C-alpha positions, 0 to 999 in steps of 0.5 A, spaced: 222 316 854 222 320 847 221 326 851 227 325 855 231 323 849 228 329 845 230 334 852 237 331 852 238 332 845 236 339 845 240 341 851 246 338 847 244 342 841 244 348 846 251 346 849 254 346 842 251 352 840 254 356 846 261 352 845 261 354 838 259 361 839 264 362 845 269 359 840 267 364 834 268 370 839 274 374 839 276 379 844 281 384 843 284 389 848 287 396 847 294 394 848 294 388 844 293 385 837 289 379 835 292 374 829 287 370 826 290 364 824 287 359 819 291 352 819 297 355 821 297 361 817 295 368 819 289 370 815 288 377 818 290 382 823 285 385 828 288 391 831 282 395 834 279 393 841 272 390 841 269 384 839 270 380 832 268 373 830 272 367 827 270 360 824 270 356 831 275 349 830 278 352 824 281 359 825 285 360 832 287 367 835 294 369 837 295 375 841 301 380 841 302 386 845 301 393 842 304 397 848 311 399 849 316 393 851 323 393 855 328 388 854 334 388 858 341 386 855 346 383 859 352 387 861 358 385 856 365 388 855 367 393 849 373 395 847 374 403 845 378 406 839 384 407 844 384 399 846 381 400 853 376 395 856 369 398 858 363 394 861 356 396 858 350 395 861 344 397 857 336 396 856 332 397 850 325 400 849 321 397 843 314 396 840 311 391 835 309 396 829 307 390 824 304 384 827 303 381 820 311 381 819 312 380 826 309 373 825 311 371 819 319 373 820 319 371 828 313 366 828 310 371 833 315 369 838 317 375 843 323 371 845 325 370 838 324 378 837 329 379 844 334 375 841 334 379 834 334 385 838 340 383 843 344 381 837 343 388 833 343 392 839 350 389 842 353 389 835 351 397 834 354 398 841 360 395 840 361 398 833 360 405 836 364 404 842 370 401 838 370 408 834 370 412 840 376 414 845 375 412 852 374 419 854 369 420 848 365 414 851 365 417 858 363 424 856 358 421 851 353 419 857 349 425 857 345 422 850 351 423 845 352 415 846 345 413 845 344 417 839 350 414 836 347 407 837 340 409 835 343 412 828 348 405 827 342 401 828 337 405 823 331 402 821 334 395 820 329 392 825 323 394 821 324 387 817 321 384 823 315 389 824 319 392 830 321 399 831 326 400 837 324 407 841 331 408 845 337 404 847 339 407 854 345 405 858 344 404 865 351 403 867 358 404 863 364 402 867 371 400 867 372 392 869 374 391 876 380 388 874 383 394 871 379 399 875 384 401 880 390 402 875 385 406 870 383 411 876 391 411 878 393 413 871 387 418 871 389 421 877 396 422 875 394 425 869 390 430 872 395 432 877 400 433 871 395 438 868 394 441 875 402 442 875 402 445 868 396 450 870 400 452 877 406 453 873 403 457 868 399 461 873 406 463 877 409 465 871 404 469 869 404 472 876 411 473 876 410 477 869 405 481 872 409 483 878 415 485 874 411 489 870 408 493 876 414 493 880 417 497 874 411 501 873 412 503 880 419 505 880 418 509 874 412 513 877 417 514 883 423 516 879 418 521 875 415 524 882 422 525 885 424 528 879 418 533 879 419 534 886 426 536 885 424 541 880 419 544 884 424 545 890 429 548 885 424 553 882 422 554 889 429 556 892 430 560 886 424 564 887 426 565 894 433 567 892 429 572 887 425 575 892 430 575 898 435 579 892 429 584 891 428 585 898 435 587 900 437 590 893 439 597 897 445 598 902 441 600 907 436 594 906 443 589 906 445 593 912 439 591 916 439 584 913 446 583 916 444 586 922 438 581 923 442 575 921 447 577 926 442 577 932 439 571 930 446 568 930 447 571 937 441 568 939 443 561 937 449 562 941 446 563 947 444 556 950 443 553 957 442 558 963 448 563 960 446 570 958 453 572 956 456 573 949 463 573 949 466 575 942 473 576 939 474 583 937 475 581 930 468 577 930 463 579 924 458 579 929 462 584 934 463 588 928 456 589 927 454 591 934 460 595 935 458 599 929 458 607 930 
């Protein structure tokens, strides 16, 4: 009987040793922090992966994530500087960088941290967009808006042991109730701009056309004047050559004879080859000259 009791006692001791050993081991993974609490207060922080020890039944281990976390903000309305309402839907990438401060200020609660992030980021989004016109907000979707929001937040979340990595906008749109009216106004404004550009283009085209027509008219006029001058010079040269060729009585008489023949030939038309001339005709006087 004593042997049985002793054996049972040894088993209890071994079991208690295993329970105590299991309760004293702390396994920390790569993507987490371990907070060792003693009577509710954080005694130490384990931030490296591996095995650690704690006092069983006295110390407790809490776990906090070390990896990057995502918090999705609820879609909300914001008002621009020109009093236009817009609907923004954003998300935040964040990370716990100081687990001790996180535990002391937010009681190691991810939900508490998300509530702080929600309030801080929403206020920053509201303040940034309220200082911008609607056109600037729309054109800032390529990164300028997110950068302005991050600048507005600054390092305000470090007091909670949190670092915000990025604030990105998933959707930035107009509320459904005034979207149609805004689109129609934007279309009207674009039509006015297009009409202005078209009118300016037509006016510029008219100026170019008038300038071109004037240059063409001047070129034609100059060409005609130059042609007339060349023609006059040619005729003067022709008369000079003609005068030089028939500057003697004999040559002048021969020239008159040739001209008479040409006139007579021009008079012979059709099938008739008879030329009848009055006696006092200059042509007749040439042919009857002895």
